[in-house]
Structure formats: structure tokens, C-alpha cells
N, C-alpha and C positions, 0 to 999 in steps of 0.2 A: 540184412540183404533185401533189396527191393523185390517185391512179389513177382514182377515180370521175369526175373532171372530164372528161378526154378521152373516156372511155367514154360519158358522157352526151351529149357533143356529137356523137359519131359516131352514137349512137342517134337523136338528134333529126334528123340529116341523112337517115338511112335512113327514118325515119318520114315525113318530108316527101315523099320520093320515092314512098313507098307511097300516101299520100293523093292525090298527083298522078295516079297510075295508076288509083286507084279513082274519082276524079272523071271521068277519061276513060271508064272502063267504064260508070259511071252515066249519062253524057251520051250514049253511043253505042249500048250493046248490052244492058246488064243492068239488072235491077231493083235497088232498094236492098238487098234480101236477097241477091241474087246477087253484087253488088259486094262486100258484106261477107263472104260465104262464100269468095270468091276469096282473101281475106286469110289464111284458115286452111287451105284445101285442100292447098296445097303446103308450107305451113309445118310442119305436123305431122310428115310423114315426115322432113323435114330435121332437125327438132329431135330426133327419136328416133334418127336415125343419128348425130347429134352425141354423144348420151349413150353410144351403143354404142362409138363411136370413142374417147371419153375413157376408158371402162372398159377397152377393149382396151389402151390405153397406160398403164394402171396406176392411174387414179383410182378411188377407192372409191365405189361407188354408194350414195347416202344411202338411209335408210329413212324412208318417209312415215308419219305418224301420222294419227289421225282429225282432229286439228286442221289438219294439212296439207291433207287432202282437202276439209275444209270451206272453207278459204281458196281452194283451187283452183276449186271449183264456184262459189262466190259471185263470186270475181274473174273467172272465165271468162264467166259469164253477164252480169256487169256490162260487161265489155269488148265483148261482142257487141252489147249494147243501145246502148252509147255509140258504137260504130263505125257502126251503122246510123243513128243520129241525125246524125252528122257527114256521112255520105254523102247523107242526105236534105237536110241544110243547104246543100250545094253547089248544089242546085236553087233555093234561095231567095235566096242572096247570093253575092257573088264570093268567090274562093278566099281572098284575104287576110283579108277580114272574117270569113268562116266559121271559119278556123283561129284567128283572134284570139278569137272568142267561145268556141271550144272550149278555148282556153288559160286560161280561168278555172280550169281544173283545178289550176293551180299554187297558187292561193289556197285552193281547196277541199280540196286534199290535206292542207294544214296542219291544217285543221279536223278532217277525217276521221281523220288520223293521231293527233291528240290524243284523240279519242273512242274509237277502236278499240285503239290500241297504247299510249296514254298518253305519246306523244312531244310535248314541250312546245311551246307557242306563246306568244310574249310580247305585252305590251300594244302595243309598237311594230308588231309583225306585224299585230295587229288593225287598227291605224290604216292600214296600207298596204292592207288589204283594202277599206276604204272608198274609197280612191283608185281602186282597180280597179273598184269598183261604179259609180262615176261614169262611168268609161270605157265600161263595159258598157252603161249607160243610153244613152250617145251612140250606140254601135254598134247598139243595139236599134231605133233610130229609122230606118226605111227611107227611102232618098233620095226616093222618090215621095211620102212623107207628111211629110218633115221641114219643120217650120215651119207645118204646117197639120193639120187633122183633130183628132179627139178624142184627148186626151193619152194615155189608157190604151191605145188601139189602136196608138199610135205606139211605146210602150215594151213592152207585153205582146203580142207577136205570135208567129207560128209560128217565124220564124228565131231570135228571142231564146230561145224555149223549147227549140228544138233545140240551140242553142249552149251555153247555160248548163246545160241538162239533161245534155248529153254531158260537159261539164266536171265536173259533180258525180259522174256515174257513173264516169268515168275515174278520179276521185279515189278512189272506193271500190275499183276494181280494182287501182290502184297500191298502196294500203295492204294489200289482201289478198295481193298477190304478194310484198310484203316480208314479211308475216306467214308465208306459206307457205314461203318460202326459209329464213327464220330458224328455222322449226319442224322442219326436217329434222334427222336424227340426227347427221350428220357431213358432212365434206367442206369444201373451200375454196370461195371465192365462185364460181369458174368452174363446177364440177360442180353446186353447189347451184342456180345460175341455169339451167344447161342442163337439169337434171332437172325443175325446176319448169316451165320452158318446155315441155318435152316432154309433161308431164302436162296442162298447161293447153290447149295447142293440140290435142292428141288429143281431149280432152273437148269442146272447142269445135267441132271438125270433126264429131264424132258428133252433137252437139246440133243444129247447123245443118243437117246432112244430113236429120235427122228432120223439122225444121221446114219446110224447103223441099219435102220430099217430100209433106208433108201440105197445106201452104198455097200452094205455088207449083209445081205439077207441071210438069216440063220445064225448070225453071230450072237444075238441076244440070247437065243436058246442055249448056245454053247456056254455062255457066261453063267446062265442059271444052272445048267448041268454040272458046272464046276463049283457049286454053291459052297462046298466046305472051305475052299480056299478063298473064293470071292467074298464070302461073308467076313472072313478074317481081314481081307483087304479093306472092306467097308468099315469094320470096327476100328482097326488101327488108323484108317484114314480120318474118321470122324474125331477120334481122340486127338490125333495130331492137329487137325484143323481147328478144333475147339481151343487147343492150347495156343496156336498161332493167333487166332482171332482175339483171344483174351489179351495176349501180349501186345498185339497191334493197338488195342484199345487203350492200353496203359502207357505205351511208349512209342516213340518214333520208329517207324517200320525199318529204317536202316540200322538202328541199334539192335533191334530184334533179330534181323537177318544176319547181322554180324556175329552175335552171340550164337545164333543157330548153327554156325559152322562147326560147333562141337559134334554135329552129326558125322563129320569126317572121321572122328575117332571110332564111332560105332561102325562106320563104313569099312575102315581098314580091317577091323576085327572080323566082320562078316565076310569080306572078300578073301581073307587068308584062311579062316577056319571053316567056313561053310561052303563057299564056292571054289575053294582050293586054287585061287588065282594068285599069280605073282606079277609084280610090277618090275619094269626095267629100271636101272639106275637113273636114266634120263627122266622117266616118268616120276620116280621118287623125288628127283630134284625139282621138277615142275610142281608137284604136289606140295613140296616144302615151301616154295616161293608163294604159292597161292595162300597157304596157311599163314605164312608170315605177313602177307598183305592184309589178310583178314584180321589177324591179331592187332596189327598196327591200326587198322581202321577202327577197331573197338576202342583203342586208346585216344584217337585223335578226332573222331567224328563229333560234330557239334550240331 
């Protein structure tokens, strides 16, 4: 089994735990911005300490170029925006539907990877995208309006915009992170991933601190006051991100994101057992089509 496969599965599991914690924070204590900031606050120092530890044990620290920093900034801002959209989405739809809408990133990463990095996408992969689009349309139809109301309001609504928008922006961040890691001067996939992660999370922490200071005074203090949960968000976030970054260094980002859809299995379990949420038959059909699209994408993407 290729090394990037178990790394990706572990990353998907850690990411699902992080989103569960952020849903809890959003529902009980913090704003969307605060719940998003919690993901970076404790992750940055952990990532920096990891690079220091690897250097101490003999790994050569890579050198970043202007291309690297461009990818770091664009990818970091994209991830902040996408994470905020996902956290906001949890207030609109249940956990399983929200994560499934967000998982359109697997399809969109293939497109962005082709445009930005020139990594190919076949005709069969394009056909699987249309299967996923049908599933997304079904998921976009809120249960309260399904079967009635004006058609465009049923499909083009806030939840759909949050979900598909987050998927598109996460696709941009994933592609940028692969580009950043590959643009480093030297090192194996572990130090490249750790170094890129440390740069990204440090930038994100600074950027979000300035944003919250200006736009949501007092929210940083509330994040720190909820440190027991926000620290867990940071730990699961850095573990998940390190896994993604290592996988991106080893393999095409579209392949990684396609396999990463195994997170949906963890999502359904959490939605049913922990959040006590139930999906409608229409939502289950939409989720099924998105999963089929993703599985087909794994088989045909080149």
C-alpha cells in the first residue's frame, strides 16, 4: 500500500474530529470567526515546535522561495475563508449534509490542480463531476422546501452557497499547499510538510488575530477562555493538517482529496450517534450520488 493512503485516512479522521469540536463551539460559545480562529491558535506553536524538533534530530530545514510564500499566503487565506463557510454552514443544515456539501472539494481540486499546477484530469473524471453535481443539487434542496416553492430558491440558497463555496476554496488551498511544499529547496516529505504547515498556521494566526481585533473585539478572549475545547481543536487541526500536507507532498492533491472523502463515513457516524441528527431520504440520495461520484473519481482520475 502506498504510504500516502494511510496518511490521508488518518488526516481525514483527525479533520472530522476538528469539525465536530468547531460545530460544538459555534453552537454554544463562539462566533463563526472565533470558532475558526480556534483551529489556528494552538496549531501554530505545535507546528513550529515540530519543525524545531525535526531540525534538532538532524533533518535539514528547507529554504522557502517567493513562490513558496505566495502559495502560503493564498492557500492560508483560502483555508480561513473556507473554514468560516463550513462553520457557518453547520447553523443551516445538519452535520452530515454540511460536510457532504463541503466535500465537493474533491471534485473541484481536480479542476484547480489542472489549472494551477497542470496536473491532468481525464474525460471520465469530468463525467464523474456531473454525477456529483446532481447529488449536490439534491442536497441543496432544503427539507422544508423540498417538493414545493420556487425552484431556484430551492437549489440556490445560503446553505448550498456555503457548502459549494467552501469546497471550491478548500480546493484552492489544497492545491496551493501542494505547490508550496514542492517549491521548497530540499528535504523529504516529512520536513517539507511540517515546514509548510508551520509557515501557513503562523500566518493564519496572525491574520485572524488582526481580523478579530478589528471586527469582533473581545472574541479572542472568549476563544482563550474556552481553552479546554479550543486546545483540542488546535491539536486535531494540526494532526489533520500535517497528514494532508504530507499526502500532498507525496501525491497529486486531487487523488488525496478524493481518498479523503472517507471522512464522510466518520461524519455519518458522528451525525447519527453524537449530534442525534437524521437525514431525509432526499438528502441520503444526494449524499449517495456525491459518494458515488467521489469513488468513481478515485478510479478514473489521472
